[in-house]
C-alpha positions in Angstrom: 15.2 18.2 -4.3 14.0 15.3 -2.2 12.2 13.8 -5.3 15.6 13.0 -6.7 16.1 9.2 -6.3 19.8 9.6 -5.8 19.5 12.2 -3.1 16.7 10.3 -1.4 18.7 7.0 -1.4 21.7 8.8 0.0 19.8 10.4 2.8 17.8 7.3 3.7 20.6 4.9 3.6 22.9 6.9 5.8 21.4 9.6 7.9 17.8 8.5 8.4 18.7 4.8 9.0 21.3 5.9 11.6 19.0 8.3 13.4 16.1 5.8 13.3 18.1 2.9 14.7 19.6 5.1 17.4 16.3 6.5 18.5 14.7 3.1 18.5 17.4 1.8 20.8 16.9 4.8 23.1 13.1 4.1 23.2 13.8 0.4 23.9 16.1 1.3 26.7 13.5 3.6 28.2 10.9 0.9 27.8 13.0 -1.6 29.7 13.3 1.0 32.6 9.5 1.5 32.6 9.8 5.1 31.3 8.0 4.4 28.0 5.0 2.2 27.5 6.5 -1.2 26.6 3.5 -2.0 24.4 4.4 0.8 21.9 6.4 -0.2 18.9 9.9 1.3 19.4 10.5 1.8 15.7 7.2 3.6 15.3 8.0 5.8 18.3 11.4 6.6 16.9 9.9 7.5 13.5 7.5 9.9 15.2 10.2 11.5 17.2 12.4 11.9 14.2 9.6 13.3 12.1 8.8 16.0 14.7 12.5 16.9 14.8 12.8 17.0 11.0 9.8 19.3 10.8 11.2 21.6 13.4 14.5 21.8 11.5 12.7 22.8 8.4 10.7 25.4 10.3 13.9 26.8 11.8 15.5 27.0 8.4 12.5 28.8 6.9 11.9 31.0 10.0 15.1 31.5 12.0 13.2 33.1 14.9 11.2 29.8 15.4 11.0 29.2 19.2 13.2 26.3 20.2 12.1 26.4 23.8 8.4 26.5 22.7 9.0 23.4 20.5 10.6 21.5 23.3 7.9 22.5 25.8 5.2 21.1 23.4 7.2 17.9 22.9 7.6 17.4 26.6 3.8 18.0 27.0 3.0 15.5 24.2 5.2 12.8 25.6 4.7 13.7 29.3 1.0 13.3 29.1 0.0 16.9 29.9 -0.8 18.0 26.3 -4.3 16.4 26.1 -6.6 17.4 28.9 -9.9 16.0 27.4 -11.4 12.6 28.1 -9.1 9.6 27.6 -9.3 8.2 24.1 -8.5 4.5 24.0 -7.9 2.9 20.5 -11.1 0.8 21.0 -13.2 3.9 21.9 -11.9 5.7 18.8 -12.7 2.8 16.6 -16.3 2.5 18.1 -16.9 6.2 17.6 -15.6 6.1 14.0 -17.8 3.1 13.2 -20.9 4.9 14.8 -20.2 8.1 12.8 -19.9 6.1 9.6 -23.1 4.2 10.0 -26.4 5.7 8.8 -28.8 6.9 11.5 -31.4 4.3 12.6 -34.5 4.3 10.5 -32.8 6.0 7.5 -32.8 4.4 4.1 -29.5 3.6 2.3 
């Protein structure tokens, strides 16, 4: 079980660290070639890529008929920019909308 400190330490110290550092280097190389936004944190991007892959591995273990091609198609869409077709959401716009939603309507008492 992953709640076991010994198992967790073993996995994190060997497998996860190796994958994370390797993926971070791949992201950094792609950033230097202009293929990935250089403003993104390479370690954070690597963590996200690894998390998606880990989740798919679990899905495949639980459901052997899980669609590998479908998974890869969605990953390509996510990272290729064709997944989201709605209006562009910049971090500043998301923060402003969240702040507006959290504030009470004008004229209401708090």
